[in-house]
N, C-alpha and C positions, 0 to 999 in steps of 0.2 A: 718363508711363505711360497708355496709351490702353486703356480698358475697353470700347470700343464696337466692334461689327462693322461692316464696310463694307456699303454698299448691295448690292453684288454678292453678298456672303456671305449677307445676309438674304434676298435674292430667291431664290438657289439653294436655300437650306434650306427656305424656304416652299414652293417648287415641288416639292421632293423629298418633303416631308411630305404634301402633297396627292396626289401621284402614288402614293405608297406606300399611302395610305388608299384610293384607288380600286382598286388592284390587290389589296390584301390586307386585306379588310374584316373586321369582327367575325364575320360568318357563317362565314368560312373560317379563323378564328383557332385552332381546336383540332383539327388534323389527327389522324386515327386513329393514325398512326405518325409520319411525318416528311414533309417537303416533297419533292416529286418534282423532276425536272430542269426541267420547265416553269416552276416557281416560281423556280428559280435563274436561268433564262434571263430571266425577266421582271425580276428584281432586277438582273441584269447589264445589262439594257437601260437601267436608270437609273444605271448606272455603279458599282453597289455592290460588284462583285467585283474591281474594279481601281483603287479610289480613289487609292492612293498609288503605284501601279506606273508605270514610265516610259511616257510617251506613245508612244514608238517601238514598244512592245509592246501597244498598245491600252489602256493604263491612263490614269488621270486626271492623273497627274503632281503630285498634291497633297502638301503637307506634312502634318505630324502634326496641327496645329490644324484645318486644313480637312478632313482625314479625320475627325477627331472630330466636327466640326460636322455633317458629312453622316451619320455614324452616329447622332448625336443626333436629327436630323430624321427619319431613316428609322425609328428606334426609336419616335418619337412617332406616326408615321403608320401603321406596320405593326402590326396587331393580333397577329401571331404573333412574339413575342419570340424564340422558338426559331430561326426562320429568320434573324432579324437576327444572332443570336449565331453561327449556323453560317457565315454570310457573313463575319463579322468574324474568326472563327477561321481560316477558309480564307485570308483576305487577310493578316492580321497575323502569325499563327504559321507560315504556310507560304510564301505568295507573297513576303512581305518578305524572308525569309532567302534564298530562291532568287534574288531580284533582286540582293541584296547580295553573295552569296558563290558562286553557281554560275559555271561557265565560260560564256564567250560563247555557245558552241554550245548548252549546256543552257538558258540563258536564252531563246534564240531558239526552242528546242523547246517549252518549257513556259509561258512567261509570256503569250504571246498567248491560249492556251487558258484559262489561269487568269483573265485579264482578262475573257474572255467567258463564263466559267463552263462552257465546254465541257469543261474539265478541273477537277474538284472535288478539293480537297486536304484531307488530314487530317494533324494533328500527332500523331505516334506517339512520345511521349516517356515518359509515365508507365508504371511497372511495378508489379506487386503489392508489391514491397519497395523501390520507388524512387518516392515521390511528391514530397514536399518535398526529399528527399535525392537530387537528380538526379545527384550525382557518383558514385553507386554502381550503375551500370547492369549488370544481369546479361546483357543482350543483347550479343553479341559480333560483331565484324566482322573476319575474318581475310583478309589480302591473299593472293590466289592468282592469280599471273599478272597479267592485266589486269582482275581483278574482285575484289570483296570478298565473302566468304561470310558471310551474316548468319544468326544463330541466336538466337532468343529470343522472348519474348512481351511485347507491350505491352497493358496492361490497360484503358486508358480513352482512346480516341481519338475525339474529336468528328469527325463526318462519315465515319468509317471505313466503315460499311456501303455507302455510295454513292460513296466516293472513287475517283478514277482514279490518284492519286499520293499517296504517304506521305512526309512529311518526318519522318525518323526519326533516332535517335541510338543509337550502339552503342560499346562499349568496344573500342578497337583495341590498347591496351597496358594490361594490368591493373596494371602496376607504377607507373603515373604518376597514379593517382587521376583527378581531374577533368581533368587535362591529357592523359589517355589516351583521351578520348572524341572520336569523329568523327561528322559529320553527313552525311546522304545524302538525295537525292530519289529515291524508289523507285517506279517505275511498277507499278501493280497487276497488270499482265499478265505479270510475271516469274514463272517457276515457283518454287514453294516458299513462296507466301504464302497464308495462310488467314485469312479475316475472318469474325467471328461475326455472328449476327443482331443487330439493334438491341437494346440494353439497355432494360429498362423503367426509367424515371426518374421522379423526383418532379415535375419541370417541364422547361421548354425542350423540349417534345415535338416541335417542328418541326425540331430538330437531332438527327439519328441519331448515337448513340455506340456503339462496339463494341470488341472485342478484336482485335488483329492479331498473328498468329503468323508468324514467319520460320523456315523449316526448310531449311537449306542453300540459301538464296536467293542466287544469284550476281548481285551488283549491279555493273555496269561501273564501274570506278574513275573514269571521267569524270563520274559522277553524284554524286561526293562534293562536299559544299559546303565550300568553304574547304580549307585544308591538313589533312593527317592530324593529329589531336590538337587541332584547333581547334573541335571540336564544342561545348564549353562556351561559348566566345565567340560562336559562331553562335546558340546557344540564348538567351544573355543579350541579344544584340542583338534577337532577335525578341521577347523578353519586354519589352524596353524599349518597343517599339512597342505591344505588346498591353496592357501595364499602363497606358500613358498614354492610348491611344485607345479600346480596346474598351469600358471602362466607360461611355463616352459614350452608348452605346445606352440605358443605364438612366436617364440624364438625360432622354432623350426619353420613356421610359416613365413616369417620375415626373411630368413636365410634363403629359402627357395624363391621368394618374391624378388629379393635383391639380385639373385643370380639371373632371373628372367629379365629384370630391368637392364642389367649390364649387357646381356646378350642382345637385347633389343636396341640399346643405344649404339652398339657397335655396328649393327647391320642396317638400321633404319637411316636413310639418307634424306637430307633436305638441303636445298641450296648447293648441291654438289658435294656435300660432306656428310660423313656419319654424324648423327646428332650428338654422339659422345664428345665430339670436338668443340661443341658449344658449352661455354662455361655455365650457362644457365642450367644445362642438363647435368654436366659432370659434377658440379657442386651440389646439386640435389641428390645425386647418388652418394656423394661423400657424406652428406648429412644423414642419409638413411643408414649408412654403415656406422656412423658415430652413435646414433640412437640405439641400434641393435646391439653393438658391443657394450655400451654403457649399461643397458638393461640386462644383458646376459650376465655380466659379472656381479651386478647387484643381486640377481637371482641365485647364482651359484653360491655367493656368500651367505645368503639367507638359508639355503639348504645345508651348507656346511655348519652353520650355527645350530640349526635344528638337529642335525645328526649328533651334535655334542651337547644338546639340551642346555644351551646357553641362554641366559636371561634376555640378552639383547636380540634374540631371534625374532621377537614380536615386532619390534620396530624395523628390523631388517626386512622382514617379509612385507610389511606395509610399504617400505621404500621400493622393494623389488616389484611388487604388484602394480604400484602406481607407475613406475618407470616402464614396465613392459606394456601395460595397457595403453599408455599415452604414445609410446613408440609405435605400437601396432597400428593405431589409428592414423598417426602422422605419416608413417611410411606407406600405408595403403593409399592415402590421398596423394602422396608424391608418386606412387607407382601409376595411378590413373593418369596423372599429368605427364609422366614420361611416355606412356603409351598413347596419349592423346585420345583421339576419337575411338580408336580400337579398344582402349582401356575402359571405355564406357559400355562396351558391348558385352553381353553375358557370355558369348562364345569364348572370349579370351580367358575368362576366369579371374581377371584382374579386379573387376568390380566386386566379385564375390568376396575377395579378401577384405575389402572395406566393410561390407555388410557383416562379415563374420567377426571383425575386430571390434566393432562398436560395443557389443555386450561386455567386453573385457573390463570396461570402466564401471560396470554395474554389478556383475555377479561377485560373490564371495566378499561382499562389502564394497560399496561404491568408492570411487576415488576420494570423494569428500570425507568418507569415514576413515579411509587410510590416513588422510592428513590429520584427522582428529586423533588417531592413535599416535602419530608422530608428535603432535602438540603435547599430548599427555605425557609421553615418554620424555619429553624435553623439560617437563616440570612447569609448563605454562598453564 
């Protein structure tokens, strides 16, 4: 069992981290609303919009582990975690299922633009009454000739206010439960789509989120992803990638955060000594390192299993996502404590890490749902 990265992986990640730091520095880390298309294009220029998409469509052709390594590096270098999250959601929850399940014609139409971020995608799954319970979607899709007529409201879609295409899910047969759900790639310019203004959120401000309404929206049948009724499988496939890879961005955030905390503890003096000499501080930093490293190796293992299409990948991803999200929140709380009063000030960026980390325990399946997966996989 090899726990080391290759020289090529190390060099690529180090270069990406520095490039992200140059492009998205601390001064631009807290946008008034969300990142514009210029920022997306800059990130796409570093390959971030198409990491694991096929090379023939402009993607990087990377596997899950290398995708996670790049997200980790970008998360460490980019001061705007919201932008990193927005790109990861675009790639993993939207472009990945299009790549795996769309027709050849649709892949040719959409994937080059997704890889270059000329087409921004939003995952429109969640509804007011269907969060964790995604098998009970109120949004319907009725086949009418060569098109499906979509009606319904999606309540929380990351990237929706600026998206060009929505990967969405709707019930095509109410009698079949989760087997009666179908998936679609829906261009924004189709009639019958209304998108809300960006929602005000606690954190991840660089990622715009909004509601999406479909009112008699006719979606050509050729834009269905997979077969009719395969929507749940499409969604679970995308979540396999998202749960394994997306949390990696928080590994990068935590690495950068810990480096800042260590530097602060060495230079901040109280009672005539650097605060690093006080065990109450040094042990807190040790605990931060322990959480980070434990979460990192669980995530790397989940990605390794995904790359090999191993059955145990589902449980491994649930373990990894839970560990990373809990570590991100706990480490952010510790970082505020290490910095003291200055950590509570927006100017330092330390409190922003905390606000940005809280959603990690909610998106892509809550921590409670990840534990339910683990319970089921244990045969309980």
